[in-house]
Short mmCIF file of the C-alpha atoms (twelve columns), coordinates in Angstrom:
data_MODEL
# 
_entry.id   MODEL 
# 
loop_
_atom_site.group_PDB 
_atom_site.id 
_atom_site.type_symbol 
_atom_site.label_atom_id 
_atom_site.label_alt_id 
_atom_site.label_comp_id 
_atom_site.label_asym_id 
_atom_site.label_seq_id 
_atom_site.Cartn_x 
_atom_site.Cartn_y 
_atom_site.Cartn_z 
_atom_site.pdbx_PDB_model_num 
ATOM 1   C CA . UNK A 1   182.400 47.641 19.631 1 
ATOM 2   C CA . UNK A 2   184.594 49.781 21.868 1 
ATOM 3   C CA . UNK A 3   186.081 46.571 23.357 1 
ATOM 4   C CA . UNK A 4   187.257 45.345 19.962 1 
ATOM 5   C CA . UNK A 5   189.381 48.480 19.571 1 
ATOM 6   C CA . UNK A 6   190.920 48.400 23.033 1 
ATOM 7   C CA . UNK A 7   191.387 44.708 23.767 1 
ATOM 8   C CA . UNK A 8   194.997 43.539 24.094 1 
ATOM 9   C CA . UNK A 9   196.516 41.702 21.161 1 
ATOM 10  C CA . UNK A 10  196.232 37.925 21.243 1 
ATOM 11  C CA . UNK A 11  200.008 37.567 20.893 1 
ATOM 12  C CA . UNK A 12  200.692 39.735 23.944 1 
ATOM 13  C CA . UNK A 13  197.935 38.021 25.906 1 
ATOM 14  C CA . UNK A 14  199.443 34.574 25.219 1 
ATOM 15  C CA . UNK A 15  202.877 35.822 26.304 1 
ATOM 16  C CA . UNK A 16  201.494 37.253 29.560 1 
ATOM 17  C CA . UNK A 17  199.538 34.095 30.413 1 
ATOM 18  C CA . UNK A 18  202.485 31.925 29.322 1 
ATOM 19  C CA . UNK A 19  204.721 33.696 31.832 1 
ATOM 20  C CA . UNK A 20  202.163 32.768 34.490 1 
ATOM 21  C CA . UNK A 21  202.334 29.151 33.328 1 
ATOM 22  C CA . UNK A 22  198.655 29.193 32.374 1 
ATOM 23  C CA . UNK A 23  196.632 29.026 29.170 1 
ATOM 24  C CA . UNK A 24  195.054 32.309 28.048 1 
ATOM 25  C CA . UNK A 25  191.267 32.583 28.494 1 
ATOM 26  C CA . UNK A 26  190.605 32.916 24.735 1 
ATOM 27  C CA . UNK A 27  187.175 31.300 24.932 1 
ATOM 28  C CA . UNK A 28  185.978 34.090 27.243 1 
ATOM 29  C CA . UNK A 29  187.801 36.897 25.433 1 
ATOM 30  C CA . UNK A 30  187.063 36.286 21.752 1 
ATOM 31  C CA . UNK A 31  183.937 37.669 20.162 1 
ATOM 32  C CA . UNK A 32  182.591 35.475 17.399 1 
ATOM 33  C CA . UNK A 33  180.538 37.434 14.890 1 
ATOM 34  C CA . UNK A 34  177.860 35.994 12.621 1 
ATOM 35  C CA . UNK A 35  178.771 36.178 8.926  1 
ATOM 36  C CA . UNK A 36  176.467 39.161 8.372  1 
ATOM 37  C CA . UNK A 37  177.859 40.969 11.387 1 
ATOM 38  C CA . UNK A 38  181.414 40.647 10.073 1 
ATOM 39  C CA . UNK A 39  180.373 42.889 7.182  1 
ATOM 40  C CA . UNK A 40  178.616 45.217 9.608  1 
ATOM 41  C CA . UNK A 41  181.715 45.546 11.804 1 
ATOM 42  C CA . UNK A 42  184.037 46.188 8.845  1 
ATOM 43  C CA . UNK A 43  181.730 48.826 7.378  1 
ATOM 44  C CA . UNK A 44  181.025 50.450 10.758 1 
ATOM 45  C CA . UNK A 45  184.698 50.811 11.681 1 
ATOM 46  C CA . UNK A 46  185.481 52.364 8.299  1 
ATOM 47  C CA . UNK A 47  182.634 54.931 8.314  1 
ATOM 48  C CA . UNK A 48  181.843 55.737 11.936 1 
ATOM 49  C CA . UNK A 49  183.472 59.165 11.715 1 
ATOM 50  C CA . UNK A 50  181.942 60.035 8.328  1 
ATOM 51  C CA . UNK A 51  179.084 62.266 9.349  1 
ATOM 52  C CA . UNK A 52  176.896 64.958 7.893  1 
ATOM 53  C CA . UNK A 53  175.483 67.840 9.876  1 
ATOM 54  C CA . UNK A 54  171.903 68.829 9.172  1 
ATOM 55  C CA . UNK A 55  170.809 72.305 10.120 1 
ATOM 56  C CA . UNK A 56  167.124 72.100 11.005 1 
ATOM 57  C CA . UNK A 57  166.774 75.706 12.084 1 
ATOM 58  C CA . UNK A 58  168.917 78.585 13.304 1 
ATOM 59  C CA . UNK A 59  169.345 76.998 16.726 1 
ATOM 60  C CA . UNK A 60  169.016 73.306 15.920 1 
ATOM 61  C CA . UNK A 61  171.362 70.914 14.117 1 
ATOM 62  C CA . UNK A 62  171.863 67.181 14.242 1 
ATOM 63  C CA . UNK A 63  174.515 64.721 13.155 1 
ATOM 64  C CA . UNK A 64  173.754 61.782 10.913 1 
ATOM 65  C CA . UNK A 65  175.817 59.041 9.312  1 
ATOM 66  C CA . UNK A 66  176.908 59.806 5.746  1 
ATOM 67  C CA . UNK A 67  175.047 57.244 3.644  1 
ATOM 68  C CA . UNK A 68  177.471 57.734 0.734  1 
ATOM 69  C CA . UNK A 69  180.365 56.624 2.933  1 
ATOM 70  C CA . UNK A 70  178.411 53.515 3.973  1 
ATOM 71  C CA . UNK A 71  177.616 52.707 0.337  1 
ATOM 72  C CA . UNK A 72  181.258 53.161 -0.663 1 
ATOM 73  C CA . UNK A 73  182.450 50.953 2.185  1 
ATOM 74  C CA . UNK A 74  179.957 48.234 1.236  1 
ATOM 75  C CA . UNK A 75  181.245 48.406 -2.352 1 
ATOM 76  C CA . UNK A 76  184.860 48.192 -1.187 1 
ATOM 77  C CA . UNK A 77  184.170 45.225 1.115  1 
ATOM 78  C CA . UNK A 78  181.980 43.492 -1.470 1 
ATOM 79  C CA . UNK A 79  178.688 43.457 0.419  1 
ATOM 80  C CA . UNK A 80  176.278 42.248 -2.291 1 
ATOM 81  C CA . UNK A 81  172.553 41.655 -2.618 1 
ATOM 82  C CA . UNK A 82  169.847 44.242 -2.024 1 
ATOM 83  C CA . UNK A 83  168.498 42.667 1.179  1 
ATOM 84  C CA . UNK A 84  171.991 42.126 2.560  1 
ATOM 85  C CA . UNK A 85  173.056 45.714 1.774  1 
ATOM 86  C CA . UNK A 86  169.874 47.094 3.331  1 
ATOM 87  C CA . UNK A 87  170.336 44.993 6.452  1 
ATOM 88  C CA . UNK A 88  174.014 45.921 6.782  1 
ATOM 89  C CA . UNK A 89  173.126 49.615 6.376  1 
ATOM 90  C CA . UNK A 90  170.401 49.362 9.031  1 
ATOM 91  C CA . UNK A 91  172.764 47.671 11.489 1 
ATOM 92  C CA . UNK A 92  175.624 50.095 10.800 1 
ATOM 93  C CA . UNK A 93  173.267 53.034 11.322 1 
ATOM 94  C CA . UNK A 94  171.929 51.508 14.552 1 
ATOM 95  C CA . UNK A 95  175.499 51.048 15.820 1 
ATOM 96  C CA . UNK A 96  176.328 54.620 14.861 1 
ATOM 97  C CA . UNK A 97  173.484 56.040 16.930 1 
ATOM 98  C CA . UNK A 98  174.134 53.659 19.819 1 
ATOM 99  C CA . UNK A 99  177.913 54.214 19.917 1 
ATOM 100 C CA . UNK A 100 177.882 57.798 18.671 1 
ATOM 101 C CA . UNK A 101 177.263 59.059 22.183 1 
ATOM 102 C CA . UNK A 102 180.841 58.085 23.049 1 
ATOM 103 C CA . UNK A 103 182.557 59.988 20.241 1 
# 
């Protein structure tokens, strides 16, 4: 996920490789997402900073993904079907906890 945000633009990449007289290595650079994962990526990028803080005790709190933000994003992007919405939510939440260490 971090790579998608920081990769160079395809236009600039083609210009750079064109100046070298070579074709750009698009087949090794592009990430092709499954249809379901396209929804996951769109929702994740729009909600990854929407968090709630739960205070467990005086000395203990934890951060969780705001489920309302995920639901709103799925509505905005038109993610339909109960199973599909559940699966997208599960994947977005898994990405949040996997990538959240970097934020």
